[in-house]
C-alpha positions as CSV (number, residue, x, y, z in Angstrom):
1,M,230.1,208.8,119.2
2,K,226.3,208.4,118.8
3,H,226.8,206.2,115.8
4,K,229.2,203.9,117.7
5,L,226.7,203.6,120.6
6,T,223.9,202.9,118.2
7,I,225.9,200.2,116.5
8,I,226.9,198.6,119.8
9,I,223.3,198.5,121.0
10,L,222.1,197.0,117.7
11,V,224.9,194.3,117.9
12,V,223.9,193.5,121.5
13,L,220.2,193.3,120.6
14,A,220.9,191.0,117.6
15,A,223.1,188.7,119.8
16,V,220.3,188.5,122.4
17,S,217.7,187.8,119.7
18,L,219.9,185.0,118.3
19,F,220.4,183.5,121.7
20,E,216.7,183.5,122.5
21,T,215.9,181.8,119.1
22,R,218.4,179.0,119.8
23,A,217.1,178.5,123.3
24,Q,213.5,178.2,121.9
25,D,214.7,175.7,119.3
26,K,216.2,173.4,122.0
27,R,213.0,171.6,122.8
28,W,213.4,168.4,124.7
29,L,211.5,165.2,123.9
30,S,211.1,162.2,126.2
31,Y,211.9,158.5,125.9
32,E,209.1,155.9,126.1
33,P,206.4,155.7,127.2
34,A,205.7,159.2,125.7
35,T,204.5,159.1,122.1
36,V,206.2,161.6,119.7
37,E,205.8,162.6,116.1
38,L,208.8,163.2,114.0
39,Q,209.2,164.5,110.4
40,G,212.0,163.9,108.0
41,R,213.2,161.9,104.9
42,L,213.1,158.1,105.1
43,I,216.3,156.4,103.9
44,V,217.6,152.9,104.1
45,Q,221.3,152.3,104.9
46,W,223.3,149.1,104.7
47,K,225.0,148.2,108.0
48,Y,227.0,145.3,109.3
49,G,225.0,142.9,111.5
50,P,225.6,139.7,113.4
51,P,227.6,138.0,114.4
52,N,230.2,140.7,115.0
53,F,228.6,144.0,113.7
54,G,231.4,145.1,111.6
55,E,234.4,143.7,113.5
56,Q,234.6,140.9,110.9
57,P,233.2,142.4,107.7
58,K,233.9,139.3,105.7
59,T,231.6,137.1,107.9
60,D,229.2,139.6,109.2
61,Q,225.7,139.9,107.7
62,R,224.7,143.0,105.9
63,V,221.4,144.4,107.1
64,K,219.1,147.1,105.7
65,V,218.3,149.8,108.4
66,P,215.5,152.3,108.0
67,I,216.7,155.7,109.1
68,L,214.7,158.9,109.5
69,V,216.8,161.9,108.6
70,L,215.1,164.6,110.6
71,T,213.9,167.9,109.2
72,K,215.3,169.6,112.4
73,P,217.5,168.0,115.0
74,V,215.9,167.0,118.3
75,N,217.0,166.6,121.9
76,V,215.9,163.7,124.0
77,R,216.1,163.9,127.8
78,G,217.3,160.9,129.6
79,T,215.1,159.3,132.3
80,P,217.1,159.1,135.6
81,G,217.1,155.6,137.0
82,D,216.0,153.9,133.8
83,A,218.5,151.2,132.9
84,H,218.2,151.8,129.1
85,N,217.0,155.4,128.8
86,A,219.1,157.3,131.3
87,I,221.3,159.1,128.7
88,S,220.3,162.4,127.2
89,V,221.0,163.1,123.5
90,E,221.3,166.6,122.1
91,G,221.1,167.4,118.4
92,A,220.0,164.0,117.0
93,K,219.7,164.3,113.3
94,R,219.1,160.7,112.4
95,I,216.9,158.2,114.1
96,Q,216.8,154.5,113.4
97,L,213.2,153.2,113.0
98,T,212.0,149.8,114.2
99,F,208.6,148.4,113.3
100,A,208.3,145.8,116.0
101,N,204.5,146.2,116.6
102,V,203.5,147.3,113.1
103,G,203.0,145.4,109.9
104,T,203.7,148.6,107.9
105,D,205.4,148.3,104.6
106,Y,207.6,151.4,104.5
107,K,209.4,150.5,101.3
108,G,207.2,152.7,99.1
109,L,208.1,155.7,101.3
110,I,211.9,155.4,101.0
111,G,213.4,158.7,99.8
112,K,210.2,160.7,100.6
113,D,209.3,163.1,103.4
114,V,207.3,161.3,106.0
115,V,205.7,161.8,109.4
116,V,206.4,159.0,111.9
117,R,204.7,158.4,115.3
118,G,206.0,156.2,118.0
119,T,208.1,156.0,121.1
120,L,211.8,156.7,121.5
121,F,214.4,154.7,123.3
122,H,218.2,154.9,123.7
123,A,220.3,152.4,121.7
124,F,221.3,149.4,123.8
125,S,222.4,146.6,121.4
126,G,224.5,146.0,118.3
127,H,221.3,146.0,116.3
128,H,220.9,149.8,117.1
129,Y,222.8,152.0,114.7
130,T,221.8,155.5,116.0
131,D,221.9,156.8,119.6
132,V,218.2,157.3,119.6
133,V,215.8,154.6,118.1
134,M,212.1,155.0,117.5
135,D,209.7,152.1,117.7
136,A,207.3,153.3,115.0
137,S,203.6,152.8,115.5
138,S,202.7,154.6,112.2
139,I,204.4,156.1,109.2
140,E,202.8,158.2,106.5
141,L,203.7,160.5,103.6
142,K,204.1,164.1,104.8
143,Q,201.3,166.4,103.6
144,R,202.3,169.6,101.8
145,G,202.2,172.6,104.1
146,R,202.7,170.7,107.3
147,T,205.6,172.2,109.3
148,G,207.5,171.4,112.4
149,A,210.0,168.7,113.3
150,A,208.8,167.1,116.5
151,H,206.2,167.2,119.2
152,H,204.8,165.1,122.0
153,R,201.4,163.5,121.7
C-alpha cells in the first residue's frame, strides 16, 4: 500500500511540475508599437503573389518571402479595439519578415540562425503569408551561446 501511495504522489508531482513548466513557457508578446527580439533560422519560401495570390497559379507572380522559423514558438496577444491587431495568435512557429524601413541585405543570412528585432503585426493583406508578420528593424547572425526565443525590448 505504501508503494502505491508513493507512486501516486510522484505521478501527481510530476504532472504538476509539467503543467507549471508549460505555463511558464506560454509567454505573451505584444503587437506594435512594442519592439521584440526573436531568434530562429532564416529561410526564403516561394509564394504566389499578385494578382490573385494563388487562385490563378498560371498568371500569378511568384514572390520570395523571408520567413523566420522560430527557435521556440511564441504567443502574441491581440490589442482590443485595434483594427489590424485585435486577434491573438498562440504557438506561432513561423513569422514572415518585412524590411520596409531597413536597407538590410539579408541574403547572406539565409539558412543561418539569426536574431531579428522589430515590431509585430497581424497579417491583413494577400502579401502576408503567416498570421504574424514582423517589420524588422535589424537582423544579425546569432552569436554562439546566446539562448532564448523572444523578449520585449
